TITORLUM-95588 format. One line per 3 residues: number of its first residue (from 1); their letters; for each residue x, y, z of N, C-alpha, C. Coordinates in pm, 1 decimal, m for minus. Layout:
BEGIN
NUM) A) X/Y/Z/X/Y/Z/X/Y/Z; ...
***
This chain:
BEGIN
1) MNY) 5680.9/2911.3/m1705.5/5844.3/2959.2/m1591.4/5941.2/3045.8/m1583.5; 5961.6/3082.0/m1477.6/6038.0/3231.0/m1490.9/6175.0/3154.9/m1484.2; 6248.8/3304.4/m1537.5/6376.3/3282.3/m1535.4/6425.1/3169.3/m1428.7
4) KEA) 6436.3/3268.2/m1293.2/6523.1/3111.5/m1197.1/6517.1/3021.7/m1235.8; 6345.1/2998.8/m1234.7/6344.4/2880.8/m1242.5/6397.2/2752.6/m1370.7; 6396.6/2891.4/m1450.9/6455.4/2758.6/m1577.3/6612.2/2765.3/m1542.0
7) IEF) 6711.1/2836.6/m1476.9/6818.5/2814.8/m1412.4/6845.1/2695.7/m1346.1; 6741.2/2716.0/m1249.1/6749.6/2610.0/m1136.9/6745.3/2483.8/m1213.0; 6667.0/2425.9/m1257.3/6621.7/2281.0/m1396.3/6769.0/2295.8/m1432.3
10) FNL) 6817.4/2384.9/m1522.0/6958.9/2327.2/m1585.2/7076.9/2300.6/m1491.2; 7083.7/2374.6/m1367.1/7208.8/2391.0/m1244.0/7154.7/2235.6/m1189.2; 7036.5/2217.4/m1173.4/7011.9/2086.7/m1075.6/7045.4/1928.2/m1141.1
13) NSR) 7058.8/1930.2/m1295.1/7043.4/1832.1/m1380.5/7239.3/1886.2/m1476.7; 7317.1/1928.3/m1409.2/7396.6/2032.3/m1477.7/7567.6/1958.5/m1375.6; 7687.5/1946.4/m1435.3/7745.1/1875.7/m1354.6/7862.8/2050.3/m1284.1
16) ECY) 7845.1/2191.3/m1367.7/7877.4/2302.4/m1346.3/7812.5/2418.4/m1395.6; 7830.4/2501.0/m1333.9/7721.6/2624.7/m1341.4/7800.3/2737.1/m1334.9; 7844.3/2780.9/m1502.5/7960.5/2930.0/m1486.0/7869.1/3028.5/m1514.3
19) TIS) 7856.0/3163.1/m1456.8/7840.5/3261.1/m1509.5/7914.8/3366.6/m1557.1; 7836.0/3440.2/m1687.2/7962.2/3497.9/m1759.0/7940.0/3601.3/m1828.7; 7997.0/3688.1/m1831.7/7952.3/3818.6/m1897.3/8015.3/3902.9/m2072.1
22) CEE) 8171.6/3849.7/m2010.8/8231.0/3868.0/m2140.2/8320.5/3763.5/m2248.9; 8347.5/3797.4/m2353.2/8435.8/3642.7/m2396.4/8541.6/3572.8/m2331.7; 8625.4/3716.5/m2275.8/8751.7/3662.5/m2156.0/8690.2/3585.9/m2045.8
25) EMK) 8573.8/3609.2/m2005.1/8549.5/3501.7/m1897.7/8484.2/3372.9/m1959.3; 8419.2/3367.4/m2106.6/8363.0/3236.1/m2146.2/8543.3/3138.9/m2171.7; 8619.1/3239.3/m2220.7/8714.0/3153.2/m2259.2/8819.5/3086.3/m2144.5
28) QVI) 8823.4/3135.3/m2014.1/8836.0/3082.3/m1917.5/8779.2/2958.7/m1844.7; 8683.2/2949.2/m1872.6/8581.6/2811.9/m1843.7/8568.5/2725.6/m1917.2; 8558.1/2780.9/m2058.4/8459.3/2629.5/m2159.5/8630.1/2521.9/m2146.2
31) NKN) 8610.9/2421.3/m2195.3/8694.9/2277.1/m2213.6/8623.3/2242.3/m2356.1; 8707.5/2261.7/m2462.2/8702.8/2235.7/m2602.3/8644.7/2047.1/m2584.6; 8643.6/1903.4/m2460.4/8626.1/1848.8/m2490.5/8490.3/1794.0/m2403.1
34) KKY) 8398.7/1911.5/m2338.9/8311.3/1932.6/m2304.4/8201.6/1960.0/m2342.4; 8076.0/1942.2/m2318.6/7895.4/1974.3/m2369.9/7864.6/2066.5/m2297.0; 7798.0/2156.2/m2330.7/7711.3/2277.2/m2254.5/7597.5/2294.1/m2288.9
37) IYF) 7499.4/2375.4/m2196.5/7388.6/2437.3/m2201.6/7428.2/2555.8/m2186.2; 7400.3/2687.3/m2291.3/7418.0/2812.8/m2248.9/7303.6/2850.2/m2249.3; 7300.5/2966.2/m2154.2/7073.6/3034.4/m2110.8/7115.6/3174.2/m2087.2
40) IHW) 7108.7/3284.0/m2198.8/7098.5/3387.8/m2204.5/6943.4/3489.1/m2131.4; 6999.1/3550.4/m2014.1/6896.3/3616.8/m1968.7/6891.6/3748.2/m1986.4; 6798.5/3816.5/m2052.5/6821.3/3891.5/m2161.8/6790.5/4008.7/m2059.5
43) SQQ) 6825.5/4177.5/m2063.8/6753.2/4259.1/m1990.4/6589.6/4264.6/m1922.4; 6545.6/4201.3/m1914.7/6430.6/4255.6/m1902.5/6374.8/4085.3/m1840.0; 6277.2/4107.2/m1732.6/6232.8/4011.7/m1629.4/6213.5/3853.4/m1658.1
46) DIY) 6136.2/3840.0/m1778.6/6145.0/3690.1/m1751.1/6153.8/3644.8/m1963.8; 6228.4/3737.5/m2022.6/6343.8/3665.2/m2140.3/6423.3/3631.3/m2143.7; 6416.6/3505.7/m2182.8/6560.9/3462.9/m2229.5/6558.6/3364.2/m2323.5
49) SWG) 6703.3/3307.3/m2334.4/6686.2/3243.7/m2462.0/6808.5/3091.2/m2410.6; 6779.5/3010.7/m2454.9/6890.6/2891.9/m2372.0/6902.4/2795.7/m2537.2; 7029.8/2727.3/m2543.0/7082.5/2617.8/m2666.2/7164.7/2552.8/m2612.6
52) TMS) 7216.7/2422.7/m2744.5/7368.9/2396.3/m2672.2/7453.0/2452.1/m2756.7; 7606.0/2363.6/m2688.5/7711.2/2386.4/m2793.6/7832.5/2298.7/m2711.8; 7916.9/2265.9/m2779.4/8051.6/2229.3/m2707.3/8186.2/2342.8/m2720.0
55) GSS) 8236.8/2263.7/m2664.3/8399.7/2374.4/m2657.0/8437.2/2353.1/m2781.8; 8470.0/2276.0/m2849.4/8477.5/2283.4/m3000.6/8385.4/2347.7/m3053.1; 8268.1/2314.4/m3087.9/8178.3/2422.3/m3208.6/8107.1/2511.9/m3086.4
58) NRL) 8142.0/2610.3/m3037.3/8119.8/2735.0/m2980.9/7969.5/2838.6/m3018.2; 7867.2/2804.6/m3023.0/7756.3/2859.9/m3038.8/7756.0/3045.1/m3002.4; 7768.7/3034.8/m2824.9/7781.2/3161.1/m2836.4/7885.2/3238.3/m2894.6
61) RKS) 8024.7/3201.1/m2931.9/8128.4/3275.5/m2969.2/8022.2/3323.7/m3108.9; 8004.4/3234.0/m3182.2/7933.6/3220.0/m3356.6/7790.3/3312.1/m3355.5; 7741.5/3348.9/m3227.1/7655.3/3407.8/m3220.3/7657.8/3569.5/m3212.7
64) SIM) 7801.2/3629.8/m3169.8/7875.9/3711.1/m3181.6/7809.6/3799.4/m3087.6; 7735.6/3799.1/m2993.8/7670.2/3945.6/m2897.7/7829.2/3974.3/m2754.0; 7927.9/3851.7/m2811.7/8037.2/3929.3/m2751.6/8198.9/3989.7/m2791.2
67) NKK) 8157.9/3921.0/m2957.8/8252.8/3997.6/m3021.4/8213.1/4019.0/m3147.6; 8244.3/4100.8/m3190.1/8133.9/4184.1/m3305.5/8196.8/4095.7/m3464.3; 8283.1/4025.5/m3442.4/8348.7/3996.3/m3598.9/8263.7/3818.1/m3600.5
70) LTG) 8225.2/3798.2/m3695.6/8139.5/3723.7/m3765.7/8231.3/3683.0/m3818.0; 8187.0/3461.2/m3711.9/8257.0/3370.6/m3802.5/8187.6/3237.8/m3802.9; 8159.4/3151.2/m3889.0/8087.4/3080.2/m3866.6/7950.0/3133.7/m3959.4
73) KYD) 7841.4/2986.8/m3889.1/7681.9/3049.3/m3937.9/7653.8/2986.6/m3788.1; 7550.1/3027.6/m3706.4/7402.5/2970.7/m3647.7/7277.6/3058.9/m3663.5; 7208.5/2952.6/m3690.4/7069.0/2986.8/m3693.2/6999.3/3096.5/m3635.6
76) RRV) 7040.7/3138.2/m3473.4/6993.2/3245.5/m3398.9/7062.4/3368.2/m3382.5; 7144.3/3392.0/m3501.3/7265.8/3519.5/m3456.4/7158.8/3577.9/m3466.0; 7062.8/3622.7/m3628.4/7026.7/3757.4/m3639.3/6908.2/3812.8/m3520.5
79) DYL) 6888.4/3697.5/m3482.8/6774.9/3741.5/m3332.0/6829.8/3770.0/m3221.0; 6932.5/3712.7/m3243.4/7046.3/3773.5/m3079.0/7104.7/3883.1/m3059.1; 7125.2/3937.6/m3252.3/7177.1/4024.6/m3226.2/7059.8/4169.0/m3212.2
82) MLL) 6980.8/4095.7/m3249.3/6860.1/4205.0/m3239.6/6793.7/4228.5/m3109.8; 6783.6/4110.3/m3050.8/6764.9/4102.0/m2912.7/6850.7/4201.9/m2822.5; 6999.9/4205.3/m2833.9/7120.2/4256.7/m2816.8/7086.5/4450.7/m2825.6
85) KIY) 7034.6/4444.6/m2906.9/7032.4/4601.9/m2912.6/6880.5/4627.9/m2850.0; 6779.9/4523.2/m2838.1/6668.2/4572.6/m2772.4/6730.8/4581.3/m2667.5; 6713.3/4477.4/m2554.2/6749.2/4500.1/m2403.9/6848.9/4502.5/m2344.5
88) SFK) 6983.2/4440.6/m2425.2/7112.6/4386.4/m2379.3/7127.3/4244.1/m2325.6; 7223.6/4171.8/m2286.5/7176.9/4098.0/m2182.6/7260.4/4129.0/m2050.1; 7165.5/4069.6/m1917.6/7176.9/4125.2/m1792.1/7300.5/3962.6/m1761.1
91) KIY) 7314.5/3902.2/m1806.3/7370.0/3738.6/m1761.6/7342.4/3628.5/m1836.4; 7482.5/3579.4/m1867.4/7465.2/3441.4/m1945.1/7553.6/3296.1/m1837.2; 7468.9/3280.9/m1862.1/7518.0/3127.8/m1750.5/7535.9/2988.9/m1860.9
94) LFE) 7620.1/2952.6/m1798.4/7699.9/2849.5/m1861.9/7671.9/2710.7/m1778.9; 7615.3/2561.7/m1861.6/7607.6/2460.6/m1768.4/7687.2/2328.0/m1888.3; 7818.1/2337.2/m1794.9/7830.2/2179.2/m1813.5/7754.8/2017.6/m1806.7
97) NQE) 7734.2/2003.2/m1905.1/7613.6/1875.2/m1902.8/7660.9/1786.3/m2071.4; 7685.8/1654.2/m1998.7/7726.9/1578.4/m2142.1/7594.9/1554.0/m2233.0; 7527.2/1565.3/m2168.3/7347.1/1532.9/m2214.6/7281.7/1666.7/m2277.4
100) STK) 7355.1/1765.8/m2299.4/7274.4/1883.5/m2343.3/7166.7/1922.5/m2421.0; 7200.7/1837.9/m2561.7/7071.8/1788.4/m2587.7/6926.7/1760.5/m2544.1; 6945.2/1657.9/m2474.9/6816.6/1628.1/m2384.4/6775.3/1700.1/m2285.8
103) YEK) 6883.6/1784.7/m2207.0/6791.4/1893.1/m2123.1/6746.0/2013.9/m2213.3; 6761.9/2046.2/m2313.2/6761.3/2193.1/m2398.2/6574.5/2115.8/m2417.4; 6554.7/1998.5/m2474.7/6422.0/1937.4/m2545.0/6332.1/1945.6/m2403.3
106) MLC) 6444.0/1880.0/m2306.6/6328.9/1906.8/m2163.2/6279.8/2047.8/m2147.9; 6356.7/2143.5/m2142.7/6263.4/2275.1/m2106.4/6189.8/2304.8/m2173.9; 6185.1/2289.4/m2331.4/6142.2/2294.0/m2434.5/5948.0/2250.2/m2361.3
109) NKL) 5994.3/2082.0/m2387.9/5864.7/2022.7/m2300.1/5779.4/2048.1/m2224.4; 5868.5/2116.2/m2118.0/5814.6/2186.9/m2022.1/5709.7/2326.3/m2022.2; 5764.6/2411.7/m2106.7/5749.8/2477.6/m2174.2/5610.1/2482.4/m2270.8
112) EQK) 5603.1/2362.0/m2359.1/5494.8/2294.5/m2438.9/5535.5/2394.1/m2599.2; 5674.6/2389.5/m2616.1/5676.6/2430.8/m2741.1/5866.8/2431.0/m2786.7; 5810.9/2461.4/m2889.8/5940.8/2350.8/m2999.2/6057.5/2469.6/m3005.9
115) HCY) 6067.0/2607.4/m2933.9/6152.0/2658.9/m3009.1/6201.9/2663.6/m2870.8; 6330.2/2740.1/m2854.2/6367.1/2763.2/m2747.8/6420.1/2950.0/m2688.8; 6311.0/2974.0/m2691.9/6324.8/3115.4/m2650.6/6157.8/3116.9/m2560.1
118) HGL) 6205.9/3210.9/m2459.1/6070.0/3238.9/m2356.5/6075.1/3408.9/m2343.9; 5942.9/3452.8/m2337.6/5869.4/3596.4/m2348.6/5873.4/3653.5/m2437.7; 5860.6/3610.9/m2521.6/5860.0/3669.1/m2679.2/5725.6/3602.4/m2769.2
121) KGI) 5634.8/3744.3/m2848.9/5581.7/3700.4/m2911.0/5587.8/3583.1/m3055.9; 5504.4/3490.9/m3047.3/5505.7/3433.9/m3181.2/5486.5/3278.3/m3146.3; 5469.7/3171.8/m3225.9/5481.2/3020.6/m3227.6/5572.8/2969.9/m3269.4
124) NRD) 5644.1/3008.7/m3338.0/5751.0/2954.8/m3445.6/5894.2/3051.5/m3482.0; 5929.5/3021.0/m3517.3/6067.5/3049.1/m3544.5/6054.0/3215.4/m3635.0; 5931.7/3211.0/m3725.1/5936.3/3284.8/m3827.9/5860.8/3457.4/m3755.4
127) QIS) 5773.2/3407.3/m3698.3/5661.2/3475.6/m3616.8/5793.2/3578.8/m3500.5; 5883.2/3447.0/m3438.8/5928.3/3537.7/m3316.8/6026.1/3665.9/m3331.5; 6123.4/3568.1/m3512.1/6210.7/3703.6/m3557.7/6140.8/3867.4/m3606.1
130) RNL) 6018.7/3808.8/m3688.3/5947.6/3914.0/m3772.1/5919.3/4002.2/m3616.3; 5842.2/3940.7/m3530.4/5806.4/4035.7/m3416.1/5973.4/4073.8/m3320.0; 6058.0/4044.4/m3367.9/6188.0/4088.7/m3306.9/6219.5/4219.7/m3350.7
133) YSK) 6212.7/4192.3/m3532.7/6179.4/4286.3/m3578.5/6143.7/4438.1/m3604.6; 6019.1/4414.1/m3542.1/5929.7/4547.2/m3549.1/5961.8/4578.7/m3422.6; 5986.1/4516.9/m3337.0/6094.9/4570.9/m3206.7/6194.4/4676.9/m3229.6
136) FKE) 6286.6/4587.1/m3274.9/6443.8/4686.6/m3288.8/6386.2/4777.1/m3422.3; 6306.2/4782.5/m3477.8/6347.9/4930.4/m3588.8/6256.0/5026.7/m3502.2; 6243.7/5016.7/m3392.5/6160.3/5126.7/m3248.9/6237.5/5149.9/m3205.2
139) TLW) 6390.6/5066.3/m3144.1/6495.0/5157.0/m3107.1/6594.3/5274.3/m3094.6; 6637.2/5326.9/m3064.2/6709.2/5455.0/m3074.9/6830.8/5422.8/m3160.4; 6854.4/5297.8/m3133.9/6961.3/5238.5/m3260.5/6936.3/5230.6/m3387.3
142) FKK) 6819.3/5197.3/m3384.1/6791.2/5171.3/m3561.7/6755.1/5250.0/m3634.2; 6668.4/5373.9/m3509.2/6639.6/5491.0/m3599.7/6762.7/5618.1/m3596.1; 6860.7/5544.4/m3650.2/6991.3/5649.0/m3609.3/7052.2/5619.9/m3765.8
145) FNK) 6987.0/5526.4/m3818.1/7041.7/5510.5/m3955.6/6974.3/5561.4/m4096.0; 7062.9/5646.2/m4206.4/6984.7/5640.6/m4287.3/6860.3/5531.4/m4383.4; 6787.4/5630.9/m4426.0/6681.7/5546.4/m4517.8/6785.1/5423.1/m4640.2
148) NDT) 6862.9/5465.3/m4649.6/6915.7/5392.5/m4773.2/6986.9/5268.5/m4661.3; 7028.1/5233.0/m4593.2/7082.6/5167.2/m4473.0/6979.5/5051.3/m4439.7; 6867.3/5097.4/m4390.5/6761.3/5074.0/m4305.1/6622.9/5003.6/m4445.2
151) NYF) 6660.8/5030.0/m4587.2/6570.0/4975.8/m4632.8/6664.1/4850.6/m4700.1; 6813.4/4870.7/m4687.8/6919.9/4751.6/m4752.1/6877.6/4633.4/m4615.0; 6875.0/4713.6/m4536.5/6845.8/4599.4/m4390.6/6737.4/4533.6/m4396.7
154) DEF) 6609.1/4568.9/m4475.5/6503.4/4562.0/m4473.4/6505.3/4429.5/m4586.3; 6557.5/4417.8/m4682.7/6612.3/4390.9/m4797.5/6647.1/4220.0/m4740.4; 6750.2/4227.0/m4650.8/6804.9/4137.5/m4618.2/6772.7/4066.3/m4517.3
157) FND) 6622.5/4137.5/m4463.6/6598.5/4039.9/m4363.9/6493.5/3952.0/m4417.5; 6407.3/4047.4/m4503.9/6277.2/3972.2/m4546.5/6328.5/3852.7/m4666.5; 6407.5/3916.3/m4766.9/6465.7/3844.4/m4867.1/6570.4/3726.3/m4885.4
160) VFL) 6633.4/3773.6/m4743.4/6791.6/3684.5/m4723.5/6770.4/3622.3/m4603.7; 6743.3/3615.8/m4485.3/6708.8/3609.7/m4364.3/6656.3/3489.7/m4341.8; 6484.0/3510.9/m4399.7/6371.1/3483.9/m4386.4/6321.1/3379.1/m4528.2
163) AKL) 6408.3/3447.8/m4662.3/6334.3/3358.9/m4757.1/6416.9/3180.1/m4778.5; 6486.6/3152.2/m4707.3/6524.4/3051.5/m4732.5/6551.8/3021.0/m4903.2; 6631.2/3080.5/m4965.7/6657.8/3079.8/m5092.3/6769.0/2980.7/m5152.3
166) KHP) 6721.7/2915.6/m5274.6/6854.8/2830.1/m5308.2/6988.6/2886.4/m5325.4; 7080.0/2817.1/m5322.2/7187.6/2788.8/m5402.7/7225.3/2836.6/m5572.3; 7243.0/2935.4/m5613.1/7275.2/2948.2/m5756.6/7309.5/2873.9/m5838.2
169) KNP) 7423.1/2791.6/m5774.5/7469.2/2702.2/m5890.6/7422.3/2591.6/m5845.3; 7367.4/2604.0/m5701.0/7328.0/2367.1/m5676.4/7158.8/2384.7/m5633.2; 7054.8/2391.3/m5701.7/6915.6/2425.1/m5702.5/6851.2/2363.6/m5569.8
172) KRT) 6985.4/2217.6/m5532.3/6889.2/2140.8/m5451.4/6926.4/2146.5/m5296.4; 7056.1/2294.9/m5272.4/7084.9/2302.5/m5159.3/7012.4/2462.5/m5108.4; 6929.0/2413.6/m5052.7/6858.0/2564.4/m4945.1/6928.2/2646.7/m4854.3
175) FYY) 6941.1/2741.0/m4834.8/6970.6/2791.4/m4728.1/6905.9/2897.0/m4615.1; 6937.3/2883.5/m4476.8/6845.5/2897.5/m4404.3/6876.6/2971.7/m4338.7; 6866.0/3028.5/m4194.1/6903.3/3149.1/m4122.5/7031.3/3167.1/m4093.9
178) GDS) 7078.1/3013.4/m4056.8/7240.0/3036.8/m4012.3/7322.6/3085.5/m4151.1; 7298.8/3080.0/m4260.8/7384.5/3080.2/m4355.5/7382.0/3290.3/m4400.4; 7297.0/3348.6/m4313.5/7259.6/3468.3/m4369.3/7375.9/3593.2/m4365.1
181) LEP) 7451.7/3515.1/m4204.3/7516.7/3604.8/m4149.8/7680.7/3560.0/m4184.0; 7690.3/3412.5/m4236.6/7853.4/3400.1/m4295.5/7906.9/3438.7/m4389.3; 8042.4/3497.5/m4331.3/8097.3/3547.4/m4431.8/8120.2/3535.9/m4573.1
184) KFL) 8084.9/3591.5/m4638.5/8105.9/3605.0/m4812.9/7968.1/3530.0/m4857.6; 7846.7/3487.9/m4788.0/7740.2/3458.0/m4821.7/7658.0/3540.8/m4917.8; 7695.0/3696.8/m4810.9/7629.0/3773.3/m4890.5/7661.2/3803.8/m5082.8
187) RTI) 7782.0/3767.7/m5085.0/7863.1/3775.5/m5209.4/7825.0/3664.9/m5327.6; 7823.4/3498.5/m5264.4/7790.7/3457.9/m5270.7/7593.9/3429.0/m5367.4; 7484.5/3497.6/m5320.5/7434.1/3487.2/m5369.5/7390.1/3629.1/m5424.5
190) GKE) 7499.2/3696.3/m5461.1/7488.5/3867.7/m5532.2/7440.2/3980.1/m5466.2; 7450.7/3967.3/m5363.8/7407.8/4058.4/m5265.2/7528.3/4145.8/m5199.7; 7593.4/4128.4/m5232.0/7730.5/4206.4/m5171.1/7708.9/4331.4/m5130.3
193) YLE) 7617.8/4410.4/m5170.7/7602.5/4552.0/m5145.3/7546.6/4597.0/m5002.5; 7476.2/4467.5/m4982.5/7361.6/4467.3/m4844.7/7469.0/4466.0/m4740.9; 7598.4/4403.5/m4712.0/7688.7/4400.4/m4648.7/7710.5/4506.7/m4574.8
196) TSV) 7763.9/4641.4/m4626.2/7771.6/4746.3/m4518.9/7630.6/4811.7/m4438.3; 7520.1/4767.5/m4509.8/7464.8/4825.3/m4409.7/7395.4/4725.6/m4316.3; 7416.4/4615.3/m4333.4/7413.3/4518.6/m4229.7/7533.2/4495.9/m4140.9
199) EKI) 7610.4/4532.3/m4140.6/7684.8/4547.9/m4055.7/7673.2/4681.5/m3951.7; 7640.1/4783.7/m4053.3/7624.7/4915.4/m3940.5/7499.5/4843.5/m3844.1; 7412.6/4805.1/m3877.7/7273.2/4813.6/m3787.0/7269.4/4692.9/m3724.7
202) LDV) 7301.2/4573.0/m3755.9/7361.5/4444.7/m3641.2/7498.4/4490.3/m3560.6; 7577.5/4590.5/m3636.7/7655.5/4617.8/m3514.5/7783.5/4533.4/m3492.9; 7872.7/4437.9/m3680.9/7882.7/4331.3/m3667.0/8034.7/4386.1/m3765.5
205) NFY) 8110.4/4317.0/m3785.8/8207.4/4307.0/m3902.1/8213.2/4168.2/m3954.4; 8199.9/4155.4/m4124.1/8197.5/4033.7/m4179.2/8372.6/4024.7/m4208.6; 8427.6/4099.0/m4185.4/8584.5/4041.0/m4245.9/8688.5/4121.0/m4113.8
***
């Protein structure tokens, strides 16, 4: 399914469709009492991502692709930030849809997959993230950083983001993708020394 067909699918099953390119435009159309499907068309023909959110739990904002200040947690944030540097985004579509989760899954079913990415190599989240990281390391953006920063980022990616670590004080709690960029998280697990390099390479701010 190409990106136009995917957009048409969501458009036909949603009440409204908005096109946005920055945070200010998003703020103008979002309503805290409504649910949405977001659709990111990355600047490559048929590479796109989609997901659900609400006006009160804004995952587009949490992704930090339009605002460098990190806030909360979101499991796709690291992937999206790498995609931003690899491709940048062409357009973001926001569909007002009170059954957003239903239609999010319907598109997955149409594509015969469980993840919400199209056009990326990998059959599961770990494979997709690893392949994205390989592409990310080939960008001029990544190559401009010194060895110390890239080594620290590699530690972050492999030993934090993908590692599913246990909480140091509560072994029953496991950390997942979304925890890795939550402000103060790296300090919680004793890896605060990674913060500066992660900020530089993903082009974000923890605080």
